[in-house]
N, C-alpha and C positions, 0 to 999 in steps of 0.2 A: 356772549361773546365767543367765536368759533376758535380754536385751538388752530385751524389748519381750512383754508380754501384753496380747493383746486380749481381751476376758472378755465371755461369754455373749450374742454374738451368733449370727444364724442364716446358717450357712455353707452358701454354695451351692455346691458344687464338682463341676460335671459329669462331667469329668475321672475322680473317683473316685466319682461316683454319691452322693456325699452331698450332704444337707439336712437340717439340724439343727442346733440352739440349740449349740453348744460353742464351747469356749477356744481360741484359736490363740497357739501361743507362737513367738518368734522369735530365734535367736541366730547370730550372725557372718553376716548376710544370707541365712540359709536358713529354711525352715519347720523348727521344731524337735519341735512337738508340735501334733495336733489332737484334741482331746477334752475331757470335762467335767471339772469340779472340779480344774484346774489351778492349784496352788498360788499365791496372788500374793507368797508370801516369796521364791522363786526369783527375780523378774522384777526388774530395775533399773526398769523403767516398765511401769506398766498402766493401762490405758485400758478404762473401761467402756462396751460397744459393745451394751447391752442393747437390743433394739427395733430393732438395724438391721441391714442385708445386709452380709455379708462376702464378697464374689468376689472369685477370683483378680483380677489386674490385667488389665484388660481389652487387647485383642490389636485393634487398627483396620488389619484387611489392606489398607485402599484410603487413603491420605491424601498428602499433597503437600508437603513438610517444607524444602525446601532454599530459604528465607527469604534475601531480599536478593540472589540469585542469578538467578532465575527469576520469569518471572508468574504464576505460579499460587501459590509457596510461601509459608508462614504458619510465624511460632515455636512449635514445639511446646512450648516451656516454659511459654508464656502458656496453654496450655489443660492439660496432665498434671495438676496439682494440683488442679485443679477438676471433673476428670471423669473418674477411676479408670483412665485410657488410661497403662500402662506400656511397653506395646509398640509402637512405629510402624514400620509397613511404607511408604516412600517407594513410590510407583508410578511408577518413571521419570521423574523429574525429572531424573536424571542418565543419560546417555550413557556411552560411550567415554571422550570428551573431557572430561569432568568429575567423573569418578568418585571421583578423588583430593579434591577438592575438596568436594564433599559429606560425604566423611569427616571431613576436616579441619575444616571447620567447622559440620557440623552433629551429626555420629555422634560423635564422639570426646568434645566437650564435653558431650556431654547427660547427664544424671543418670538417666537411664531408659536402656532399648534401644532402637535405631533399626537397623533393617534395609531392605533395599533392591531393587529392581526393576530391571536396567538397561533402559534403553530401546534398542530396537535401533536407532534413529539416534543416532549419535554428538551431534547437537545437544542432547538432550532435550526439555526442555519450558521451553527458557530463554525462547520466544515463544508468545503465546497458540494457534496452529494453525502448521500447515505443515511440520513438523519431516521429513515424508518427501516432499517437493517437488522435492529435488536428492536422486538415488538413490546417488550417491558416498557422502554421508553415511552411508550405513547399511552399514558397513565390517562384517561379520559374524567377518572374523577378526581385526579389530581389538579388537572388542568380546569376543570368546574371551580374547584375551590380557591384556586387562584386569581380564575377570572371574577370573581364575587370580590375579591380583594381591591382590585382594579377597576370595578365597573365603567368607571367615567373614561380610561383608558382604551379597554380594549372593545372595539366594534365590530369584529367579525373574527375567522377562523379560516386557517390557512395550511392546505395542504398541497404538498408538489409529488405529482403521481403521474412518474413516466418509470422506464423499466430499470432507468441508473438509481433513483430514490428510493424505491419500493423493494428493491432484490428479489428475493425468493418468496416476499409474502404476498404478491399478486393485488389484489382490490383491500385486503383486510385494513392497511393504514386509511383509504379512505372510508371504509365503512366507520372506523371509528372517529375519524373527522366529522361526518353527517352525524352520528350519535352527539359529539360536541357540541356542532352548532347550533341541533335542537334543543340540545339541554338547557345552552344559553340563550335561544333565540335569538341567536345572531347569523347575519349571511355565512356564507361557506364560501370560500374562494377555493377553485380548484386550477392549480398550474399542470398545463397539458404539454406534452413534445414527444420525445421519440418515445412510442409506443412497442409493446404493450405496457401497461393497459391503454386502450384507444379510447376514440369519443365514445361510440356505441357500449364498452365498459363503465365508462365513466357518467352516461346519462343518467341512469335511474338513479343516483344519488343526489342529482341536483331538481331543486323546486322551485318557485317563483322567487323572485329575491336573491338566489344564488349568482354568484359569479364565475364566469368562465374568463380566466385571464388566457394571454396569448392566444386569443381569437382568430389572429391573422397570420399565425406563425407558417411558416414551410414545411416544417420538419412532421406534424403531425399529419398522418395522410388519410384521414378520414373527414376533414374539415369539409374542403370542397373535391368534386370530381368531375371530370368531363365538363369543367365549365359552370357548374353551379353548385351549391351546397347541400350537401347529404342530407337524407332523409334526417340521420340523428341531429346534426345541426339545426335544421328546420322543426325539428320537435321542441328543440332546446327553447328557440325562439319563441314557439307558440306557448310553452309554457309558461314564459314572463322570467325566463334566464337573463342576466344582465351579462353582457358580453364587454370584455376588457382588453384594450388592445396589448398594454403590457410590453412593449417594444424591448426592453433588454440587450443583449449581444448577438441573440440569434432568433428573434421571433417575431421579425415583421416581415411580409412578403404584398409586393403590393398587388400581385394578382390574386393574393386570396382577400385581401381587403376589398380590392373593387368588386368582386363578386358577390363577396356579402353585402355591398353597398346596394348593388343591383337589385339582391331579394329585401331591401328594406329591414338589415340587419346594421344598423349605423352604432359603434362600440362607442364606449368611453374611452376616453383617449389618455394613457397613463403611460410612463416612459418606462418601468420595471429599472430605474435609476440604482446602479450599484456601482463598487470601486471599478467593474470592468467596464460598463456600459457608458458610465459617464465620459472617457475616454474616445467615446466613438463606438457605434454608430448612432448611438440614442442622444449622448450629449445632456441634454435637457428636455423640461415640457416644453417650451416654444418651438424648439427643433422637431419634436415630435407632433407637435400643431401643424407645422409646414407641411409636414407628410401626409396628415389628414386631409389639408387642404391640397395638398398636390395630386390625391386619389380620388377625389370631387368632392369632399364634403364643405357644405359653405361657411363663410367666415360664423358667423353666430353660429350654426349647430356645432361648432369646433368650439366656440367659447363655451357652449353651453356643455358639451362633452369634457370640459377641462374647469367645469366651475360647478353649477346648479346638478348636474347628473350625478355626478359622484358624491356630492356632499349628500343627497338623498337617498341614493345605495347605500349608504351607513347611518343614517339620519344625524348627520354632522349639521350643526348651525353653522352652516359656513356658505360660500359660494354667491353671495347675493350683494347689492349695494343698496337695498330697501334703507328706509328710513329706522333707524334703532337698532340693524346690525352691528357687528361689531368692522370695524373700520380698517377691515382688508383690503387691500388695493392695490393694482398693479397697473401701472402707466408704462404704455408701449409706443414705440415708434414702429409705423406702418407703411414698408415700401414697396411699391406695387411693380409687377415688371415679371419676371421669368426667371425663376431661382432654380435650378437642380437638386432634386433632393437624392437620396439613393436608400433603399433597405437593405437587409442584413446579405442579400443573394446577388450585390450589385445591380439589379433593377434601377431605372433610373425615371423618375416622372419631376414636372417642373410644378412649382407650387407659382400661385398668383401674385400672392403674397408673404414679403418676410418680416416676421415680429423679431422686435429688440428691445428687451424691457430697459426704461430709463430711469424707473424708480419702483421702489417697493417698498408700501407701507403696512405696518402690522399691528393692529389696532389703533393706527391712524401714526405710528412712529416706524419714521425714514429707516430702514435699515442701512446699515452704512458698509462698506465695502469690508470685506474679511476674505483673509488670504488661504488657499485651500493647501493642507500639508501635501508633499511629495505622496506619490502613490505608495503601495505595501510592496515588498520584495516577488509578491507572488504574483502580480500585475504585470504580464508582458507587454511592453509600448515600442510600437515601431519607431523608427528614429524621425520620422516625421511628426509623428503626436507626442513625443518628447519635446523637439524644437518647437512645437506650437504651445505646447503647457509652460515652458520657461518664457516664452514672449507674453502670455497671458498673465503668468503671475508677475512679470515685471511692471506691467501694464497696470496691475491690479496695484501694486505696492506704490506707484506715482499715485495713482488715485488717492489714497490712503494718507501719502504725505502731504498732500496737496488740498484733500478736503479740507472747508472753513465753513459753507454754509449749504444747506439744502438746494439752494439752486445750481450747485456745482454738479450735481445730478441730472443736469438738463441733457447731456451728449449720452447717447448710448453706449452702456458699458460693455468692454471686450467681451467680444464672443470666442467661442472656439473656432479654431481655423478649419472649416470645413474641406479644404483642400488636402488635410490630412487625415481624411476620412477612410478609412481603410476597414471595411466589415470581416476581414480575416483577422485584422492585428489583437483582437481582443481574445483569441483560443475559441475554445469550442462554444457553438451555441450554446446559449441559456435564455 
């Protein structure tokens, strides 16, 4: 017997090269079969997903989910159930001093998978910025020892390298982060933004498999110039560095991304979702995938960039619907048309497809609705954002009250009101 049968959906699984209308069966939290005409009588529960997209559970490579303990943290459980994200990677919220806290408060209780990159600063992201201002907190030996205690959790090293974060110390925090990554034999993710240090300064510290995040930001002055990628960016491409979108509050520019795509630089699609960007302009991973589609990425390529590619970048067993894989599954309604999307500077492009999540399964279990807590007092919201948030919370609470059966998830979940999207409403770019 199967526990669950999803019948007649369009399965797009770039990891296996599959794009066809088939059934998906789940048993004991694993994918048991993917084929046409699977018999319903073998399933304890059958859900008709005809006309829907059935994707591997999405993998968001760049998030900040240590809520209640850091400036940037948000609660992923309030988002996973309505976005299809079943694997969350926290990008540096915790350093050596607090990795145990992240595990106990977020990772262990989560009904889905959460992995982490350890911040080179022991302080992590408890504050808005400045974690590199005191070099004594960048204790590489301590970080190596802590990572060894959490080897299944720590999948990489994170360092924010911009003038606000490094202060007077220039490249020294990056040197320590690179040393930490090499000692752990894990990828190094480097955040770039307002320089100095600039991309040309960062380049020598990155090698094959390392990750450059915010790769389409408009505030780094040496990513693209005169309508073409800079030599430093092309050298990183040729060296095998992984490029990560990391949309965030202020790190996505359509012109930059389109220039990179034209040069054969196709990034991983991630959100840099945190308590400020979740209210706009990033919102969630399906929204950012729509922006990638609007910039010219194809549907299959976009799905790959939010599933198997980030999983492979960190060596995660995720992002696929192959038989035997964990049954992390995201079901989407796909509406075709012309849907305006916006970058953080107000640039507009039209996406040909709008993806709306209708069901999210983690290890074969349907994630139920979960109401988000109000934003903390330090997060400024516009009046339009507050109205949209209150309206969505009301509709989610109604879903919780009236939810009796899995079939009740057949209608698309409440989406953030994109009309409230204001790129400047969440403060200074990040």
